[in-house]
C-alpha positions as CSV (number, residue, x, y, z in Angstrom):
1,X,-11.6,13.2,16.6
2,X,-15.0,11.6,16.2
3,X,-16.6,10.7,12.9
4,X,-20.2,10.0,12.5
5,X,-21.2,6.4,11.5
6,X,-21.6,5.6,7.7
7,X,-23.1,2.3,7.4
8,X,-22.7,2.1,3.7
9,X,-19.1,1.1,4.1
10,X,-19.1,-2.1,6.3
11,X,-17.8,-5.6,6.4
12,X,-20.3,-7.8,8.4
13,X,-19.2,-10.5,10.6
14,X,-22.2,-11.9,12.5
15,X,-22.2,-14.9,15.0
16,X,-25.1,-16.9,16.4
17,X,-26.4,-16.2,19.9
18,X,-25.8,-18.8,22.6
19,X,-26.3,-19.1,26.3
20,X,-23.2,-17.5,27.5
21,X,-20.6,-14.9,26.9
22,X,-19.5,-14.6,23.3
23,X,-15.9,-15.4,22.8
24,X,-13.6,-14.6,19.8
25,X,-12.5,-17.5,17.8
26,X,-9.8,-16.6,15.4
27,X,-6.8,-14.3,14.8
28,X,-3.2,-14.1,15.9
29,X,-2.3,-14.9,19.5
30,X,-3.0,-12.0,21.7
31,X,-5.0,-10.1,19.1
32,X,-8.8,-9.3,18.9
33,X,-11.1,-8.9,21.7
34,X,-12.1,-12.0,23.6
35,X,-15.5,-11.5,25.2
36,X,-18.6,-9.3,25.3
37,X,-20.5,-8.7,28.5
38,X,-24.2,-8.7,29.4
39,X,-26.6,-6.3,27.7
40,X,-27.6,-3.4,29.9
41,X,-31.3,-3.1,30.5
42,X,-30.8,0.7,30.6
43,X,-29.8,1.1,27.0
44,X,-29.7,-2.2,25.1
45,X,-25.9,-2.3,24.6
46,X,-23.3,-4.5,26.1
47,X,-22.0,-3.4,29.5
48,X,-18.3,-4.1,28.5
49,X,-15.9,-5.8,26.1
50,X,-12.8,-7.6,27.2
51,X,-9.4,-8.0,25.4
52,X,-6.8,-10.7,25.4
53,X,-4.9,-9.1,28.1
54,X,-7.8,-9.2,30.5
55,X,-8.6,-5.4,30.2
56,X,-12.2,-4.7,30.2
57,X,-13.7,-1.4,29.1
58,X,-17.2,-0.3,29.8
59,X,-19.3,1.9,27.5
60,X,-18.2,5.5,28.5
61,X,-21.5,7.4,29.0
62,X,-20.5,10.2,31.4
63,X,-21.0,13.0,29.0
64,X,-20.0,15.5,31.6
65,X,-16.7,14.0,32.1
66,X,-14.1,15.0,29.4
67,X,-12.4,11.7,29.6
68,X,-15.3,10.2,27.8
69,X,-14.6,12.5,24.9
70,X,-18.1,13.6,24.1
71,X,-18.4,16.6,21.8
72,X,-20.8,19.5,22.2
73,X,-24.2,18.4,20.7
74,X,-23.5,14.7,21.1
75,X,-26.0,14.5,23.9
76,X,-29.3,16.4,23.2
77,X,-29.7,17.8,26.8
78,X,-26.2,18.0,28.3
79,X,-27.7,19.4,31.6
80,X,-29.6,16.2,32.4
81,X,-28.4,12.6,32.8
82,X,-28.1,10.3,29.9
83,X,-31.3,8.3,29.5
84,X,-32.4,5.9,26.6
85,X,-33.7,6.7,24.2
86,X,-34.7,10.3,24.8
87,X,-31.4,11.8,25.9
88,X,-28.7,9.4,24.4
89,X,-26.0,10.1,21.9
90,X,-26.1,8.7,18.4
91,X,-22.7,7.1,19.0
92,X,-20.7,6.1,22.1
93,X,-17.5,4.2,22.6
94,X,-15.9,1.4,24.6
95,X,-12.6,2.4,23.0
96,X,-11.4,5.2,20.6
97,X,-8.0,6.0,19.1
98,X,-6.9,8.7,16.8
99,X,-3.7,9.8,15.3
100,X,-2.9,12.7,12.8
101,X,-0.1,13.2,10.3
102,X,1.1,16.2,8.2
103,X,1.4,15.1,4.6
104,X,3.0,18.4,3.3
105,X,1.6,21.0,1.2
106,X,-1.1,21.8,3.6
107,X,-2.6,18.4,3.5
108,X,-3.1,15.8,6.4
109,X,-3.8,12.2,7.1
110,X,-5.9,10.6,9.9
111,X,-6.2,7.2,11.6
112,X,-9.5,6.4,13.4
113,X,-9.6,3.3,15.6
114,X,-12.7,2.6,17.7
115,X,-15.1,0.1,19.3
116,X,-18.4,1.8,18.7
117,X,-22.1,1.7,19.8
118,X,-24.4,3.1,17.3
119,X,-27.8,2.7,15.6
120,X,-28.7,1.3,12.2
121,X,-31.0,4.1,11.4
122,X,-28.8,6.9,12.7
123,X,-30.8,8.1,15.9
124,X,-31.4,6.3,19.2
125,X,-34.2,3.8,18.5
126,X,-34.9,0.7,20.6
127,X,-34.1,-2.4,18.5
128,X,-31.7,-0.3,16.2
129,X,-28.6,-1.0,18.5
130,X,-25.5,-2.1,16.6
131,X,-21.8,-2.5,17.7
132,X,-18.7,-2.7,15.6
133,X,-14.9,-2.3,15.5
134,X,-13.7,0.3,13.1
135,X,-10.5,1.2,11.4
136,X,-10.6,4.3,9.2
137,X,-7.6,5.7,7.1
138,X,-7.9,8.9,5.2
139,X,-4.9,10.8,3.6
140,X,-4.4,13.7,1.3
141,X,-2.2,12.6,-1.6
142,X,0.3,15.0,-3.4
143,X,2.0,12.3,-5.6
144,X,0.0,9.5,-7.3
145,X,1.3,5.9,-6.7
146,X,1.2,3.0,-4.3
147,X,1.1,3.6,-0.6
148,X,1.5,1.3,2.5
149,X,-0.2,2.4,5.9
150,X,1.0,0.7,9.1
151,X,-0.9,1.0,12.4
152,X,-1.3,-0.8,15.7
153,X,-3.8,-3.2,14.2
154,X,-2.1,-4.2,11.0
155,X,-1.0,-2.9,7.5
156,X,-3.1,-1.8,4.6
157,X,-1.8,-1.4,1.0
158,X,-3.3,1.0,-1.5
159,X,-2.3,0.8,-5.1
160,X,-2.8,3.3,-7.9
161,X,-3.8,6.1,-5.5
162,X,-4.7,9.4,-7.3
163,X,-3.8,12.8,-6.1
164,X,-6.2,15.0,-4.3
165,X,-7.8,15.3,-0.9
166,X,-8.6,12.0,0.7
167,X,-6.8,10.1,-2.2
168,X,-6.8,7.4,0.4
169,X,-10.2,6.9,2.0
170,X,-10.9,3.5,3.7
171,X,-13.5,2.7,6.3
172,X,-13.7,-0.9,7.7
173,X,-16.6,-1.6,10.1
174,X,-16.7,-5.2,11.3
175,X,-19.4,-6.6,13.6
176,X,-22.8,-5.5,12.7
177,X,-25.1,-8.4,13.2
178,X,-28.7,-9.2,14.0
179,X,-30.3,-7.2,16.7
180,X,-29.0,-8.4,20.1
181,X,-26.0,-10.2,18.7
182,X,-22.9,-8.0,19.6
183,X,-20.4,-10.8,19.3
184,X,-19.3,-9.7,15.7
185,X,-17.2,-6.9,17.1
186,X,-15.0,-9.5,18.7
187,X,-13.7,-10.4,15.3
188,X,-12.9,-6.9,14.2
189,X,-9.3,-5.7,14.0
190,X,-9.7,-3.9,17.3
191,X,-7.8,-5.6,20.2
192,X,-6.1,-5.6,22.4
193,X,-7.0,-2.1,23.6
194,X,-4.4,0.4,23.3
195,X,-3.2,2.0,26.5
196,X,-0.7,4.7,27.5
197,X,2.9,3.5,27.8
198,X,5.0,4.3,30.8
199,X,5.9,7.8,29.6
200,X,4.7,10.4,32.1
201,X,2.1,11.5,32.8
202,X,0.2,8.4,34.1
203,X,-3.4,7.9,33.0
204,X,-6.2,9.3,35.3
205,X,-7.6,6.7,37.7
206,X,-10.3,4.3,36.1
207,X,-9.2,5.3,32.5
208,X,-6.5,4.1,30.1
209,X,-5.7,7.6,29.1
210,X,-6.8,11.3,28.8
211,X,-8.1,11.7,25.2
212,X,-7.1,15.4,25.3
213,X,-3.4,14.5,25.6
214,X,-1.6,13.0,22.7
215,X,0.6,10.3,24.1
216,X,2.7,7.1,23.0
217,X,0.9,3.9,23.4
218,X,1.3,0.2,23.8
219,X,-0.9,-2.8,22.9
220,X,-0.4,-3.5,19.3
221,X,-0.4,-7.2,18.8
222,X,2.1,-6.6,15.9
223,X,4.4,-4.3,17.9
224,X,3.5,-1.5,15.6
225,X,2.4,1.3,18.1
226,X,2.6,3.9,15.5
227,X,0.8,5.5,12.5
228,X,3.1,5.4,9.4
229,X,2.4,6.1,5.7
230,X,5.0,5.0,3.1
231,X,4.8,6.1,-0.7
232,X,6.7,7.5,-3.6
233,X,9.7,9.8,-3.3
234,X,8.5,13.5,-2.9
235,X,5.1,12.3,-1.6
236,X,5.5,14.2,1.7
237,X,7.9,17.0,0.8
238,X,7.5,19.7,3.4
239,X,5.8,17.5,6.1
240,X,6.6,17.9,9.8
241,X,6.3,14.2,10.4
242,X,9.0,12.8,8.0
243,X,10.4,9.4,9.1
244,X,13.9,9.4,10.6
245,X,14.7,6.1,8.9
246,X,15.7,6.8,5.2
247,X,15.3,3.1,4.3
248,X,11.5,3.4,4.8
249,X,9.3,4.2,1.8
250,X,10.1,3.6,-1.8
251,X,13.6,4.9,-1.9
252,X,16.3,3.5,0.5
253,X,17.9,6.9,0.7
254,X,15.2,9.6,0.4
255,X,13.2,11.0,3.4
256,X,10.3,12.5,1.5
257,X,8.6,9.1,1.0
258,X,7.6,8.3,4.6
259,X,5.8,10.0,7.5
260,X,5.0,8.6,10.9
261,X,3.9,9.5,14.5
262,X,3.7,7.5,17.8
263,X,1.4,10.0,19.5
264,X,-2.3,9.0,19.8
265,X,-5.4,10.3,21.4
266,X,-7.1,7.4,23.1
267,X,-10.1,7.0,25.2
268,X,-11.2,4.0,27.3
269,X,-13.0,3.6,30.7
270,X,-11.9,0.7,32.8
271,X,-15.0,-1.4,33.7
272,X,-16.0,-0.9,37.3
273,X,-19.0,-3.2,37.0
274,X,-19.8,-6.8,35.5
275,X,-23.3,-6.1,34.9
276,X,-26.0,-8.8,34.6
277,X,-28.4,-10.0,31.8
278,X,-31.4,-12.2,32.2
279,X,-31.6,-14.7,29.4
280,X,-34.6,-16.4,30.6
281,X,-37.3,-16.2,33.4
282,X,-40.3,-18.7,33.3
283,X,-42.8,-19.8,35.9
284,X,-44.5,-23.2,36.5
285,X,-47.7,-23.7,38.5
286,X,-50.0,-26.7,38.8
287,X,-52.1,-25.5,41.7
288,X,-51.6,-23.2,44.7
289,X,-48.0,-22.1,44.2
290,X,-45.2,-23.0,41.9
291,X,-41.6,-22.2,40.9
292,X,-39.8,-19.5,39.0
293,X,-36.7,-20.5,36.9
294,X,-34.2,-17.6,36.2
295,X,-31.3,-17.9,33.7
296,X,-28.6,-15.1,33.6
297,X,-25.1,-14.2,32.5
298,X,-22.3,-11.9,33.7
299,X,-18.7,-12.3,34.4
300,X,-17.6,-15.3,36.5
301,X,-17.4,-15.0,40.2
302,X,-20.2,-12.5,40.7
303,X,-22.9,-12.3,43.4
304,X,-26.1,-12.5,41.6
305,X,-29.4,-12.4,43.5
306,X,-33.0,-13.0,42.3
307,X,-36.0,-11.4,43.9
308,X,-39.6,-10.4,43.6
309,X,-43.1,-10.2,44.8
310,X,-43.9,-13.2,46.7
311,X,-40.3,-14.5,46.1
312,X,-37.5,-15.0,48.8
313,X,-34.3,-13.3,47.6
314,X,-32.2,-16.2,46.3
315,X,-28.6,-16.4,45.0
316,X,-27.9,-17.8,41.6
317,X,-25.4,-20.4,41.2
318,X,-22.8,-19.7,38.5
319,X,-20.0,-21.3,36.6
320,X,-16.5,-20.4,35.2
321,X,-18.1,-19.2,31.9
322,X,-20.4,-16.6,33.5
323,X,-23.6,-18.6,33.3
324,X,-26.0,-18.4,36.2
325,X,-29.3,-20.1,37.3
326,X,-31.6,-20.4,40.3
327,X,-35.1,-21.9,40.8
328,X,-37.4,-20.0,43.3
329,X,-40.6,-21.3,44.9
330,X,-43.7,-19.1,45.3
331,X,-47.0,-19.6,47.0
332,X,-50.3,-18.6,45.4
333,X,-50.4,-16.9,42.0
334,X,-47.1,-16.4,40.1
335,X,-45.6,-13.0,40.4
336,X,-45.6,-10.7,37.4
337,X,-41.8,-10.2,37.3
338,X,-38.6,-11.0,38.7
339,X,-35.6,-8.7,39.6
340,X,-32.0,-10.0,39.1
341,X,-29.2,-8.0,40.7
342,X,-25.5,-8.1,40.6
343,X,-25.0,-7.0,44.2
344,X,-21.2,-6.8,43.7
345,X,-21.4,-3.9,41.3
346,X,-21.1,-0.4,42.6
347,X,-23.9,0.7,42.0
348,X,-25.6,-2.7,41.8
349,X,-26.6,-3.6,38.2
350,X,-30.3,-4.5,38.1
351,X,-32.4,-6.2,35.4
352,X,-36.2,-6.6,35.9
353,X,-38.1,-8.8,33.5
354,X,-41.6,-10.1,33.1
355,X,-42.3,-13.7,34.0
356,X,-43.6,-15.9,31.2
357,X,-44.9,-19.4,31.2
358,X,-42.7,-22.3,29.7
359,X,-44.1,-23.6,26.4
360,X,-42.9,-27.0,25.3
361,X,-43.5,-28.3,21.8
362,X,-43.8,-32.1,22.0
363,X,-44.9,-32.7,18.4
364,X,-44.4,-30.9,15.1
365,X,-45.2,-33.3,12.4
366,X,-46.0,-32.9,8.8
367,X,-47.6,-35.9,6.8
368,X,-46.6,-35.6,3.2
369,X,-49.2,-38.1,2.1
370,X,-52.1,-36.3,3.5
371,X,-50.7,-32.6,3.6
372,X,-51.6,-32.4,7.3
373,X,-49.5,-30.6,9.9
374,X,-49.9,-31.6,13.6
375,X,-48.8,-29.7,16.6
376,X,-48.9,-30.7,20.1
377,X,-47.7,-28.3,22.9
378,X,-48.2,-27.6,26.6
379,X,-47.8,-24.6,29.0
380,X,-46.1,-24.8,32.4
381,X,-49.2,-22.8,33.7
382,X,-51.6,-25.7,34.3
383,X,-53.9,-23.7,36.5
384,X,-54.8,-20.9,34.0
385,X,-54.2,-23.0,30.8
386,X,-53.4,-19.9,28.7
387,X,-54.3,-20.1,25.1
388,X,-51.5,-21.5,22.7
389,X,-51.2,-20.4,19.1
390,X,-49.1,-21.9,16.4
391,X,-47.2,-19.9,13.9
392,X,-45.0,-20.6,10.9
393,X,-41.3,-19.9,11.3
394,X,-41.7,-16.2,10.6
395,X,-43.6,-15.9,13.8
396,X,-46.3,-13.9,12.1
397,X,-48.3,-16.3,10.0
398,X,-50.7,-18.1,12.3
399,X,-51.7,-21.7,11.8
400,X,-54.4,-21.5,14.5
401,X,-55.0,-22.0,18.2
402,X,-54.3,-25.4,19.9
403,X,-57.4,-27.2,21.5
404,X,-56.5,-29.5,24.4
405,X,-52.9,-29.0,23.5
406,X,-53.3,-30.1,19.9
407,X,-53.7,-28.4,16.4
408,X,-54.1,-30.2,13.1
409,X,-54.0,-28.1,9.9
410,X,-54.7,-29.6,6.4
411,X,-53.5,-28.3,3.0
412,X,-50.6,-26.1,4.5
413,X,-47.1,-25.9,3.2
414,X,-44.9,-26.2,6.2
415,X,-41.7,-24.2,7.1
416,X,-38.6,-26.0,8.5
417,X,-39.8,-25.1,12.1
418,X,-42.9,-23.8,13.8
419,X,-43.4,-21.5,16.8
420,X,-46.1,-21.8,19.5
421,X,-46.9,-18.7,21.4
422,X,-48.7,-18.6,24.8
423,X,-51.1,-15.9,25.9
424,X,-49.0,-15.7,29.1
425,X,-46.0,-14.7,27.2
426,X,-44.0,-17.9,26.7
427,X,-43.0,-19.5,23.4
428,X,-41.2,-22.4,22.0
429,X,-39.8,-23.3,18.5
430,X,-39.4,-26.8,17.1
431,X,-38.2,-28.2,13.8
432,X,-40.8,-29.9,11.7
433,X,-40.6,-33.7,11.4
434,X,-41.8,-34.9,8.0
435,X,-43.2,-38.3,7.4
436,X,-44.8,-40.1,4.5
437,X,-43.7,-40.9,0.9
438,X,-41.7,-38.6,-1.3
439,X,-43.4,-36.0,-3.4
440,X,-44.2,-36.9,-6.9
441,X,-41.7,-35.9,-9.6
442,X,-42.5,-33.5,-12.3
443,X,-44.9,-34.5,-15.1
444,X,-42.9,-35.3,-18.2
445,X,-43.6,-32.9,-21.1
446,X,-41.6,-32.7,-24.4
447,X,-41.0,-29.1,-25.7
448,X,-39.3,-29.2,-29.1
449,X,-39.3,-25.5,-29.5
450,X,-41.1,-23.0,-31.8
451,X,-41.6,-23.2,-35.5
452,X,-38.6,-21.9,-37.4
453,X,-38.2,-20.4,-41.0
454,X,-34.6,-20.3,-42.5
455,X,-33.0,-20.0,-45.9
456,X,-30.8,-22.5,-47.6
457,X,-27.4,-23.1,-46.0
458,X,-28.4,-21.3,-42.8
459,X,-27.6,-23.0,-39.5
460,X,-30.7,-24.6,-37.7
461,X,-30.8,-25.5,-34.0
462,X,-33.2,-28.1,-32.8
463,X,-33.6,-27.4,-28.9
464,X,-35.6,-29.5,-26.6
465,X,-33.7,-28.4,-23.5
466,X,-36.8,-26.6,-22.1
467,X,-38.7,-30.0,-21.8
468,X,-40.0,-30.7,-18.2
469,X,-39.0,-33.6,-16.1
470,X,-36.9,-35.2,-18.9
471,X,-33.9,-37.4,-18.4
472,X,-33.9,-39.0,-21.9
473,X,-34.1,-37.5,-25.4
474,X,-34.6,-38.8,-28.9
475,X,-35.0,-36.7,-32.1
476,X,-36.6,-38.3,-35.3
477,X,-37.4,-36.6,-38.6
478,X,-40.9,-37.4,-39.6
479,X,-41.3,-35.4,-42.9
480,X,-39.3,-33.4,-45.5
481,X,-38.1,-33.3,-49.1
482,X,-34.8,-34.8,-48.0
483,X,-33.4,-36.6,-45.1
484,X,-31.2,-34.9,-42.3
485,X,-28.3,-37.1,-41.1
486,X,-27.0,-37.3,-37.6
487,X,-30.2,-36.8,-35.5
488,X,-29.1,-37.5,-31.9
489,X,-30.7,-40.3,-29.9
490,X,-29.8,-39.0,-26.5
491,X,-29.1,-35.3,-26.7
492,X,-31.6,-32.4,-26.1
493,X,-30.2,-30.2,-28.9
494,X,-28.9,-30.7,-32.5
495,X,-27.3,-28.4,-35.0
496,X,-27.6,-28.9,-38.9
497,X,-27.3,-26.9,-42.1
498,X,-30.5,-26.2,-43.8
499,X,-30.5,-28.2,-47.0
500,X,-30.4,-27.0,-50.6
501,X,-33.9,-28.3,-51.3
502,X,-36.6,-25.9,-49.9
503,X,-39.7,-27.2,-48.3
504,X,-41.2,-28.1,-44.8
505,X,-39.2,-30.4,-42.5
506,X,-40.7,-31.8,-39.3
507,X,-38.9,-33.2,-36.4
508,X,-40.4,-35.2,-33.4
509,X,-38.9,-35.1,-29.9
510,X,-39.6,-37.9,-27.6
511,X,-38.6,-37.4,-24.0
512,X,-38.7,-39.8,-21.0
513,X,-38.4,-39.3,-17.3
514,X,-39.3,-40.7,-13.9
515,X,-42.5,-38.7,-13.6
516,X,-46.0,-39.2,-14.9
517,X,-46.6,-38.5,-18.6
518,X,-43.5,-40.4,-19.7
519,X,-42.8,-40.8,-22.6
520,X,-43.9,-37.4,-24.1
521,X,-43.6,-36.2,-27.7
522,X,-43.6,-32.8,-29.5
523,X,-43.2,-31.8,-33.1
524,X,-41.4,-28.8,-34.5
525,X,-41.6,-27.5,-38.0
526,X,-38.7,-26.1,-39.8
527,X,-39.4,-24.2,-43.2
528,X,-36.5,-24.0,-45.5
529,X,-36.9,-21.2,-48.1
530,X,-35.1,-20.7,-51.4
531,X,-32.4,-18.2,-51.1
532,X,-32.5,-15.0,-53.2
533,X,-29.3,-14.2,-55.1
534,X,-27.0,-12.0,-53.0
535,X,-26.6,-8.3,-54.1
536,X,-23.3,-6.7,-53.4
537,X,-23.2,-3.2,-52.2
538,X,-19.7,-1.7,-51.9
539,X,-21.0,1.7,-50.7
540,X,-20.9,5.1,-52.2
541,X,-17.6,6.5,-53.8
542,X,-15.5,8.4,-51.3
543,X,-12.8,11.0,-51.0
544,X,-10.1,11.0,-48.3
545,X,-7.2,13.1,-47.1
546,X,-3.8,11.4,-47.8
547,X,-2.5,9.5,-44.7
548,X,-6.1,9.2,-43.3
549,X,-7.8,5.9,-42.3
550,X,-10.6,4.9,-44.8
551,X,-13.4,2.5,-44.1
552,X,-14.9,0.5,-46.9
553,X,-18.4,-0.6,-46.1
554,X,-20.2,-3.6,-47.8
555,X,-22.7,-4.1,-44.9
556,X,-25.5,-3.0,-47.0
557,X,-25.1,-6.1,-49.2
558,X,-28.0,-8.5,-49.0
559,X,-28.0,-12.3,-48.9
560,X,-24.3,-12.4,-48.2
561,X,-22.6,-15.0,-46.1
562,X,-19.0,-14.2,-47.1
563,X,-17.2,-11.0,-48.4
564,X,-14.0,-10.7,-50.5
565,X,-12.4,-7.2,-51.2
566,X,-9.7,-6.6,-53.9
567,X,-8.0,-3.6,-55.1
568,X,-8.4,-3.0,-58.8
569,X,-6.3,0.1,-59.5
570,X,-4.5,3.0,-57.9
571,X,-1.6,3.4,-55.5
572,X,-1.1,0.2,-53.4
573,X,-3.2,0.1,-50.1
574,X,-3.3,-2.7,-47.6
575,X,-6.6,-3.6,-46.3
576,X,-7.0,-4.5,-42.6
577,X,-9.0,-7.6,-43.3
578,X,-10.2,-8.3,-46.9
579,X,-12.7,-10.9,-45.8
580,X,-15.0,-8.7,-43.7
581,X,-17.9,-6.4,-44.6
582,X,-16.1,-3.2,-43.6
583,X,-12.3,-3.3,-43.7
584,X,-10.1,-0.2,-43.3
585,X,-6.9,1.0,-45.0
586,X,-4.6,4.1,-44.9
587,X,-4.8,6.2,-47.8
588,X,-1.2,6.4,-49.5
589,X,0.6,9.8,-49.5
590,X,-0.1,10.4,-53.3
591,X,-2.8,12.1,-55.3
592,X,-4.6,9.1,-56.8
593,X,-8.0,7.3,-57.1
594,X,-8.1,3.8,-55.6
595,X,-10.8,1.3,-56.9
596,X,-11.8,-1.7,-55.0
597,X,-14.1,-4.5,-55.8
598,X,-16.3,-6.4,-53.4
599,X,-17.5,-9.9,-54.1
600,X,-20.2,-11.4,-51.9
601,X,-21.5,-15.1,-51.9
602,X,-24.4,-16.6,-50.4
603,X,-26.8,-19.7,-50.8
604,X,-28.2,-17.9,-53.9
605,X,-24.9,-17.4,-55.7
606,X,-22.4,-14.4,-55.8
607,X,-22.4,-10.7,-56.9
608,X,-19.8,-8.0,-57.3
609,X,-19.7,-4.2,-56.8
610,X,-17.0,-1.6,-57.0
611,X,-16.3,1.6,-55.1
612,X,-13.7,4.5,-55.8
613,X,-11.9,6.4,-53.2
614,X,-10.1,9.6,-54.4
615,X,-7.7,11.7,-52.6
616,X,-8.7,15.2,-51.5
617,X,-6.5,17.6,-53.5
618,X,-4.1,19.7,-51.6
619,X,-5.0,23.4,-51.1
620,X,-1.8,25.5,-51.4
621,X,-1.3,29.2,-50.4
622,X,1.7,31.5,-50.8
623,X,2.2,33.9,-47.9
624,X,5.4,35.5,-49.2
625,X,7.2,35.4,-52.6
626,X,10.2,37.9,-52.8
627,X,13.5,38.2,-54.5
628,X,16.0,40.9,-53.3
629,X,18.3,41.9,-56.0
630,X,20.9,43.4,-53.7
631,X,21.4,40.1,-51.8
632,X,20.4,37.8,-54.7
633,X,18.1,36.1,-52.1
634,X,14.8,34.2,-52.7
635,X,12.4,33.8,-49.8
636,X,9.1,32.0,-50.5
637,X,6.8,30.9,-47.8
638,X,3.2,29.2,-47.8
639,X,0.9,26.7,-46.4
640,X,-0.6,23.2,-47.4
641,X,-3.8,21.6,-46.3
642,X,-2.2,18.1,-46.2
643,X,0.5,17.6,-43.6
644,X,1.6,14.0,-43.4
645,X,4.4,13.1,-46.0
646,X,3.6,16.1,-48.3
647,X,6.5,17.8,-50.3
648,X,6.2,21.1,-52.3
649,X,8.2,22.0,-55.6
650,X,8.5,25.6,-56.8
651,X,8.7,26.3,-60.5
652,X,9.7,29.6,-62.3
653,X,7.0,30.9,-64.5
654,X,3.2,31.0,-64.7
655,X,2.7,27.2,-64.9
656,X,4.1,24.1,-63.3
657,X,6.6,22.0,-65.3
658,X,9.1,24.7,-66.1
659,X,12.4,25.5,-64.5
660,X,12.5,24.3,-60.9
661,X,13.5,26.9,-58.4
662,X,13.2,24.4,-55.3
663,X,12.2,20.9,-55.0
664,X,10.8,18.6,-52.3
665,X,10.3,21.2,-49.7
666,X,8.9,19.5,-46.5
667,X,5.4,20.4,-45.0
668,X,5.7,20.6,-41.3
669,X,3.3,19.5,-38.7
670,X,1.5,22.9,-38.7
671,X,1.1,22.8,-42.5
672,X,3.8,25.4,-43.3
673,X,6.5,25.2,-45.9
674,X,9.3,27.7,-46.7
675,X,12.2,28.2,-49.1
676,X,15.1,30.7,-48.6
677,X,18.3,30.9,-50.7
678,X,21.0,33.5,-50.3
679,X,23.3,34.4,-53.1
680,X,21.1,32.5,-55.6
681,X,22.4,31.8,-59.0
682,X,18.8,31.9,-60.2
683,X,17.9,35.6,-60.5
684,X,14.3,36.9,-60.8
685,X,13.3,38.6,-63.9
686,X,11.1,41.8,-63.8
687,X,7.4,40.8,-63.5
688,X,8.6,37.4,-62.2
689,X,6.0,34.8,-61.3
690,X,6.2,31.3,-59.8
691,X,4.0,28.2,-59.7
692,X,3.7,25.8,-56.8
693,X,2.9,22.0,-57.0
694,X,2.7,19.5,-54.1
695,X,3.1,15.7,-54.0
696,X,-0.4,15.6,-52.7
697,X,-1.9,17.0,-55.8
698,X,-2.1,20.6,-55.0
699,X,-1.3,23.2,-57.7
700,X,-1.0,27.0,-57.4
701,X,0.1,28.9,-60.6
702,X,1.1,32.4,-61.7
703,X,1.9,33.7,-58.3
704,X,3.6,37.2,-58.6
705,X,7.1,37.7,-57.0
706,X,8.0,40.9,-55.3
707,X,11.4,42.0,-56.9
708,X,13.2,44.8,-55.2
């Protein structure tokens, strides 16, 4: 089971490059991967990754070997060898592990584990190489709820999972870093690598498994060498993978709340080579001949040789961390390249790189007093003296070419470091040392804010917080019909209530600070206008169905600061909040008109308005009115347009108010009411009529009765 890379769901864990093999630095003992090997010159990916047990797996690229688990179409031309980038897969693996479960009802679940090589843009492109460790969990869900998924690399809990295909859908890709940094995958959840357990058959030579055979595995750092999903009771009814232990899942007795398997399809090729990566190759020459310095990395204990045109084949010395170095002498002109070979690999791993000169920056100094940047640098190629060019830290913005090993640039804003590149290919980076006095602080500037126009009683905010370079503040009133008390001597802002006397009020803000221009002042004008009398507007009269929510609306009132509603007449109703512009209430279950008054107040006084809310009269119908003389039985049925709390009374005769035939009949939730009376003591007269009245105000009179 191989799923294409989706970079939109990633967790990034990048680590800095350093001269040596990258090592994992966290996690439970025995978990994670511990080292990443040298980068192959053939494709730009690491040759291998190593786990805490010492197992090293190489990138499985034999597309014609089914043990590498390539699918048809993965390699563009399957009849030719893999080559980068023209005939290279979009994804390849150092390790892959899949497991499947039957969730019941035709659904399924899948676990995908992998240590993957891929490309940021999708297809094989030099410079786009990325690696990451993947944990992907997908499951079709039959019963909504909380689920716990346990697998060899941990446990994941999913809460509030909905029903449907892929109700659980989680992908975690950890390790994608900057180009050339493949150490992030060491800190993914992958590791140690899973391998087949001792159950026959044994894995094929050179591999940890046969991916075409599902098999029990070992290697989980948590001892969970299985794929298990636990959830609500009934979540997995009908599954062929139900857990044998009834205590698993939500219920301690049910068996339909847990599924599991210990069978995995895994892939991993045991590394047969250590590889070699050249991390630096420079030459030095001061006359006829010179030296080549070669830096490389691989696994410790390898036989690494350097060779090239005009160079004697020379072994590199190594240490226990996999670092290697050698210095080779040459006569005459320096060679163009050097070849580094791990002769112990079968076939030998070879890396050929172009030689470059060694650039050393001896001075990168910025004088803050003069705005001058000075750069001094030298090349190890004294004979040819290649041109040296300085750049800002982006490596693109040129500062100019050094003359006699020196460059002075005026009026430049420096970056934290600078780069010097040689025409012979070498380069160096150096932090910029800054000398001189500190930069001038900001020029102090008082900003008292824009002019304001307010009405009497309104809130006014004086705000000098936009002042520049200010550390001290002082407000002073310089004009106005009356004084404003409490102006602050140290705060940038001040709130006050506009006074009752209209007119122009002016306030001066003085600010101080360490920069030039201190102290600085600014003036803001506040115009207080006389308030117009408020006008209350309680809104138009309304009609409402009994039991419905009614909203009163006084928001069209003008000049109002406060609102006060009061019921004047009608059946009692409770307002949600009588002191807001638009309160609500529930219309009582009676036919009535409710009158409310609204009083608004403002700086200009107060005003009052009223609004009436009338009930909508009930609309009654009679669907049947019948009296059967043989049984002395009344049957009357009808409908009402008002449902909640409504009751119906039936009167004998052409008008309401006469003899009551039936009282307080309930109107049901569908608006129907009915009356049936067998052996009634109230007979119907020939040409009998009835009249109907509801508690919601509905009246229907002179309804003929069928008498038979």
